[in-house]
C-alpha positions in Angstrom: 71.9 -48.0 7.5 72.8 -44.7 5.9 70.1 -42.0 5.8 68.9 -40.7 2.5 68.7 -37.0 1.9 64.9 -37.4 2.3 65.4 -39.0 5.7 67.6 -36.1 6.9 65.1 -33.6 5.6 62.3 -35.4 7.4 64.2 -35.1 10.7 65.2 -31.4 10.1 61.6 -30.5 9.5 60.9 -31.9 13.0 63.9 -30.4 14.8 62.3 -27.0 15.7 59.3 -28.9 17.4 61.7 -31.3 19.1 63.8 -28.5 20.5 60.8 -26.6 21.7 59.5 -29.7 23.5 62.9 -30.3 25.0 63.3 -26.7 26.2 60.0 -26.8 28.1 61.0 -30.1 29.6 64.6 -29.2 30.6 64.5 -25.4 31.0 67.8 -25.1 29.1 68.3 -24.2 25.4 71.7 -25.8 25.2 70.5 -29.0 26.7 67.4 -28.9 24.4 69.7 -28.7 21.4 71.8 -31.6 22.7 68.6 -33.7 23.2 67.4 -33.0 19.7 70.8 -33.9 18.3 71.0 -37.1 20.2 67.5 -37.9 18.8 68.9 -37.4 15.3 71.7 -39.8 16.1 69.1 -42.4 17.2 67.2 -41.7 13.9 70.4 -42.1 12.0 71.1 -45.6 13.4 67.4 -46.8 13.1 65.8 -48.6 10.3 63.7 -45.6 9.3 61.9 -47.5 6.5 60.2 -49.5 9.2 59.1 -46.5 11.3 55.4 -46.0 10.4 54.9 -42.6 12.1 58.3 -40.7 12.2 56.9 -37.8 14.2 55.6 -40.1 17.0 58.8 -42.1 17.0 61.0 -39.0 17.2 58.8 -37.5 20.0 59.0 -40.7 22.0 62.8 -40.9 21.7 63.3 -37.2 22.6 60.9 -37.3 25.5 62.6 -40.3 27.0 66.0 -38.8 26.6 64.7 -35.7 28.4 63.1 -37.8 31.2 66.5 -39.4 31.8 68.1 -35.9 31.8 65.6 -34.6 34.3 66.3 -37.4 36.7 70.0 -36.6 36.7 69.4 -32.9 36.6 67.6 -33.1 40.0 70.7 -34.5 41.6 72.9 -31.8 39.9 70.6 -29.0 41.1 71.0 -30.1 44.7 74.6 -29.0 44.4 74.0 -26.0 42.2 75.4 -22.8 43.6 72.5 -20.5 44.7 69.1 -20.4 43.1 68.4 -22.3 39.8 66.4 -20.5 37.1 65.6 -21.6 33.6 67.5 -20.2 30.6 65.6 -17.2 29.2 64.6 -17.0 25.5 64.1 -13.6 24.0 61.3 -12.5 21.7 61.2 -14.3 18.4 63.4 -17.2 19.4 62.1 -20.3 17.5 62.7 -22.5 20.5 59.7 -20.8 22.2 57.6 -23.0 20.0 53.9 -22.6 19.3 52.1 -19.6 20.7 48.7 -19.8 19.1 46.7 -20.3 22.3 46.9 -18.8 25.8 47.9 -22.3 27.1 50.8 -22.5 24.7 52.0 -19.1 25.5 51.7 -19.6 29.3 53.4 -23.0 29.2 56.7 -21.4 28.2 56.5 -18.3 30.5 59.3 -17.9 32.9 57.0 -18.2 35.8 55.5 -21.5 34.6 58.9 -23.0 33.7 60.0 -22.3 37.2 56.8 -24.0 38.6 57.4 -27.0 36.4 60.6 -27.7 38.4 58.3 -28.8 41.3 56.8 -31.5 39.2 58.0 -35.1 38.8 59.6 -35.9 35.4 56.5 -37.8 34.3 54.2 -34.9 35.4 56.3 -32.4 33.5 56.3 -34.5 30.3 52.6 -35.1 30.3 51.9 -31.4 31.1 54.2 -30.1 28.3 53.0 -32.6 25.7 49.3 -31.9 26.4 49.2 -28.3 27.4 51.8 -26.9 25.0 51.6 -29.2 22.0 48.0 -30.5 22.3 49.0 -34.2 22.0 46.0 -36.4 22.7 46.3 -38.6 25.8 46.4 -41.7 23.6 49.6 -40.6 22.0 51.1 -39.4 25.3 50.3 -42.8 26.8 52.2 -44.5 23.9 55.2 -42.1 24.3 55.5 -42.7 28.0 54.4 -46.3 28.1 51.5 -45.6 30.4 47.8 -46.1 30.2 45.5 -43.4 28.8 43.8 -43.2 32.2 47.2 -42.6 33.9 48.0 -39.9 31.4 44.8 -38.1 32.2 45.3 -38.4 35.9 48.9 -37.2 35.7 47.9 -34.2 33.6 45.1 -33.1 35.9 47.5 -33.5 38.9 50.2 -31.5 37.1 47.8 -28.8 36.0 46.5 -28.4 39.5 50.1 -28.0 40.9 50.9 -25.4 38.3 47.6 -23.5 38.9 48.2 -23.4 42.7 51.6 -21.7 42.2 50.5 -19.2 39.5 50.1 -15.5 40.2 47.0 -13.5 39.9 45.7 -12.3 36.5 48.4 -10.7 34.5 47.9 -7.4 32.7 47.9 -6.5 29.1 51.0 -5.4 27.2 50.3 -1.7 27.3 49.7 -1.7 31.0 52.8 -3.8 31.6 55.0 -1.3 29.7 53.6 1.6 31.7 54.3 -0.2 35.0 57.8 -1.0 33.8 58.5 2.7 33.1 57.2 3.6 36.5 59.3 0.8 38.1 62.5 2.0 36.4 61.8 5.6 37.4 61.2 4.5 41.0 64.2 2.2 41.1 66.6 5.0 40.0 65.0 7.6 42.2 67.0 6.4 45.3 63.8 6.2 47.3 62.0 3.1 48.6 58.4 4.3 48.9 57.6 4.6 45.2 58.9 1.1 44.6 56.8 -0.4 47.5 53.7 1.1 45.9 54.3 -0.8 42.6 54.8 -4.2 44.3 52.4 -6.7 45.7 52.6 -7.3 49.4 53.9 -10.9 48.8 56.3 -10.0 45.9 59.7 -11.6 45.7 63.0 -11.2 43.8 65.3 -14.1 43.0 68.5 -14.3 41.0 70.6 -17.0 39.4 74.3 -16.3 39.2 75.3 -20.0 39.0 78.4 -19.3 41.2 79.8 -17.2 38.3 78.1 -13.9 39.3 77.3 -12.7 42.8 73.6 -13.6 43.6 71.8 -14.0 46.9 71.2 -17.7 47.7 67.7 -16.9 49.1 65.0 -14.8 47.5 64.0 -11.4 48.8 60.4 -11.7 50.0 57.9 -9.0 50.8 57.4 -5.6 49.2 59.7 -3.7 51.5 62.6 -6.1 51.2 62.3 -6.3 47.4 62.0 -2.5 47.1 65.2 -2.0 49.2 67.0 -4.6 47.1 65.9 -3.0 43.8 66.9 0.5 45.1 70.4 -0.9 45.8 70.6 -2.8 42.6 70.0 0.3 40.4 72.3 2.5 42.5 75.4 3.3 40.4 78.8 2.2 41.6 82.3 1.5 40.3 82.2 -2.0 41.7 79.1 -2.9 39.6 80.6 -1.4 36.5 83.8 -3.4 37.0 81.8 -6.6 37.6 79.9 -6.4 34.3 82.7 -4.8 32.3 81.2 -1.3 31.8 78.0 0.8 32.1 75.1 -1.5 31.1 72.3 -0.4 28.9 68.8 -1.5 29.9 66.2 -2.3 27.3 62.6 -3.4 27.7 61.5 -6.4 25.7 59.9 -9.8 26.3 61.5 -13.1 27.4 59.5 -16.2 27.3 56.5 -14.1 26.3 56.5 -12.0 29.4 57.9 -8.4 30.1 61.6 -8.4 30.7 64.5 -6.0 31.2 67.6 -7.0 29.2 70.9 -5.7 30.6 73.5 -5.3 27.8 77.2 -4.2 27.8 78.3 -3.7 24.2 76.7 -6.6 22.4 76.8 -8.9 25.4 73.7 -9.7 27.5 74.8 -9.7 31.1 71.3 -10.1 32.6 67.7 -10.8 31.8 65.2 -9.8 34.5 61.7 -11.3 33.9 58.9 -9.5 35.6 55.6 -11.0 36.7 53.2 -8.2 36.5 49.6 -8.7 37.8 46.6 -6.6 38.3 47.7 -6.1 41.9 51.2 -4.9 41.0 54.6 -6.5 40.3 54.5 -9.9 41.9 58.0 -11.3 41.0 61.4 -10.5 39.6 63.4 -13.5 38.3 66.8 -12.4 37.2 69.1 -14.6 35.1 72.7 -13.5 35.4 74.6 -16.8 35.0 76.7 -16.1 31.8 76.4 -19.8 30.8 72.7 -19.3 30.5 72.9 -16.1 28.5 74.9 -17.2 25.5 71.9 -17.8 23.3 70.3 -14.5 24.4 73.5 -12.7 23.5 73.6 -14.3 20.1 70.0 -13.3 19.3 70.5 -9.8 20.8 73.7 -9.1 18.7 71.9 -10.0 15.5 69.0 -7.6 16.0 68.3 -3.9 16.1 66.9 -2.9 19.4 66.9 0.9 19.2 68.0 3.2 22.1 68.1 1.8 25.6 65.6 3.0 28.1 68.4 3.9 30.5 72.1 3.4 31.2 72.6 2.1 34.7 75.3 1.7 37.3 
């Protein structure tokens, strides 16, 4: 049955919300777009006149598509080259979804998206629908074909797992910017001691090159190991310039609502380093360098005005 223009418009009005849900579930912008488009194809082939609550129907279809995707993604990630990190979204990206509450903002942070990888597909779905989009447990139960009591239990279990893995209290934006300035000054000084002072004792640094860009398969752990890694990372060399295609500019912005360094060569984003900054210091560096996961960031970066870089590295 052919869709009317009104039917298409009803779906398109829901597409941003569907993509935002799918991104939180899958950790990939491209896969989120694919899931939303597949949902549209299901909408196109359905008898939409008989669908009483289109939003609920679309959410159910999308969520179940994502659950199937998550099951297969787990198998794929077992053979992924190196560490797997989510695809970062730069400030202003509509796929970040709602950010009215602290819970909504936190649910899309790079740190929490990484923690969600530890959850089962059902735990992840319940957590995202409840925490990020405030769906009542009754609706979640209908979407996942479970009982309301099961939805509540799964949510509490998922929230506990996420809370156990979260860092200490994060700092405000002004303090974060000051710490980033201090970090860059220390990282380019060629000395390890100033870096160690900025890090928590249990800090770590992890990178995702996807087999396309050199990245260590195991995280650097502990302040001294991370400081030595960062000192070497910011040390200029011809080999690094050749690897990224020039001398990269480093800008400070936010990715997934958290402080981030964006590494740019020309108009091409070659790295997004998300920093987890707490009241005790910098707790984590998560660096996305896989070019397949930086295409959307590059598109958004090229279309905006970002001013002068904080520094030119390598």
